[in-house]
N, C-alpha and C positions, 0 to 999 in steps of 0.2 A: 048534751054538752060535752065537748071533747077537751079534756085537760092535756096540756103539754108539759114536757119536762126537758131540760137541757142535759144532753149526754156529755159527760166529761171527756170521753175518749174520742168520739167523732166530731164533737163540737157542733151538734145539730139539735134543734128543737124537735122532739118526737112525741107521739101519742103516749100518754102515761101507761097504757097497756103494753107498750113495748119495753117495759122495765120489769125485772123480777121484783116480787114483794120481798121486803127486808125490813123487819120491825125496828132495827137499830137506828134507822135513819129517820129524821124528822117527818118527812112526807110518806114514810112507809115503803119507799121504793129504792132499789139499788141505784147508785149514781151513774152507772154505765148501762147502755141499752143492751138488750139480749143479743143483738147482732154483734156488738163489739165484744161482749163477754165470750161468745162462741168463737169469735175470730182472735181472741186473746189479745185484744188491743187495750192493754191496761193503762199504760202511761204514755203520753206523747213524748217523743224523743226531743231532747233539748238541742242536739246537734244534728246537722244534716250532712249528707254525702255530696261532695263536690269533686269532680274529676277523679273519682275512685279513691278519694281520701276523706277521712273523717277526723274530727277533733276528739282527742281522748278526754274523758271527763275528769281524769285525775291530773295528768301532767300538762294538759291543755295544748299539746303539740298536735299538728295535723299530720296524720300518718296514713299509709296505704291500708286499705281494707284487709289485706292479708295478715296484718299485724294485730287483728282483733279476732276473738273467738266467735264462732257462729252462735247466733241466738235467733231462732225462727220467729218469735213473737214480736220482734222489733221491726220497724219499717225498713231500716237499713239492712237487716238480716244479721247484724253483729252486735256484740256486747258494747256497752257505753265506754268502758275503759279498755285500753290496749292490753295485750297479753303480758308485756313487760311490767306494767304497773300492777296488774292483778297478781302476778307472781311475786313481786317484790314487797307488797304490802304486808306488814307484820301480822302474824296471827296472835292477836292479843288474848290468847287463851292459856290459862295455867291448868293443864290437864290434871295434874295431881290434886289441885284444889277442887276442881269439878268432881273428881272421883271421890274425894273425902266427903264433899257435900252430898253426893249421891248415896254413899254408904250410910251416912247419918239420916238422910231423909227417907230412904227406902227401907232400911233395915235397923235403924236406931243403933248403928254400929260405928264406933270411932275407928280411925285407921290403926290405932294402937291395939284395939280389940281384934281387928282383922289380922294383924301381924301375930298376935298370941295364938289365934286359931291356926294360922298358917304354920307356925312353929310346932304346935302340937301335932300337926299332920305331916311333919317333916317336909314342908313345902310341896306336898303332893295331893292329888285328887283323892278324896276319901273313898271313892269307889274303885277306879281303875289304877290308881297309884302313879299316874304320870306326873313327873316333876313340873312345877310351874315354869321353870326355865326352858323346858322342852316344848312348850306351847307355841304355836305359830312360828316354827322354824327359828327359834332363838330371839324373836322380837319380844320386847317386854309386854307380856300379856298376863293379866291377873286371873286367878281362879274365880269362878262365880260363887256368889253367896247363895247357898241353898237354904230355903226357909219354908216353914209350914204356912200355907196360904190361909189356914183358918185362924191360927194363933199369932202368926207373925214371928214366931220363935226361930232363931237361926239354928240350923241343924249341923252345918259344916260348910266346907268349901269343895266345890266340884269343878272339873274341867267342863267346857262348854258342851261337849258331846254327852257326858253323863247327866249334866243338868237338864239338857233338852230331852234326853231319853226318859228320865223318870217323870219329867213334866208332861211329855206327850202321852205317857201311860197313866196320866191322871194322879200321880203320887199314890197309886193304889197298890198296896202290898200284894193282894191276891192276883192282880194283873201281872205284876212283876214276877211272882212265883210261877204263874202260868207261862210267862215268857222264858224263864229259866228252864222249866220242864220241857217246853217245846224245843229249845235249843239242844238240851241234853239228848232228847229222843231223835233229833234230826241232823246230827252232825256225824 
């Protein structure tokens, strides 16, 4: 007995074996067939191209295709909204609030506590001494919170390079000493 299932992407009834298994769905199969998933046909477009023009999904004006960004997985080959609408849409993100939330969630550290540590380090990386204002060519970039991965305790603030360096060396004192010794002997 051959069971069939309707594919949302290509709108065809196909053999149930042509769909990936996915436990989250009631029938235990993905809603799009394997062929459509491989072809990245996820959502049918609501607007079509006529005379090399397409309707923008935001401003609803018909515009030339050159005014849309390229998007290969769309049948028209372009984004649904024009470049002008995509660039003018407000970025409803409060980056400072997101940063505060991240500090609290990841390190149990308030922004006030971060500022206290920063002041105690004279706004500089605890290892190399680079000033926070000199990071990324003057663009506002914060020092990284260095913490013990076993206890979660905050050790200090480091620039990205120093933080990655000790992290890639496994936060291992002996490995770091060997790296210092190696550099001293080979410079």
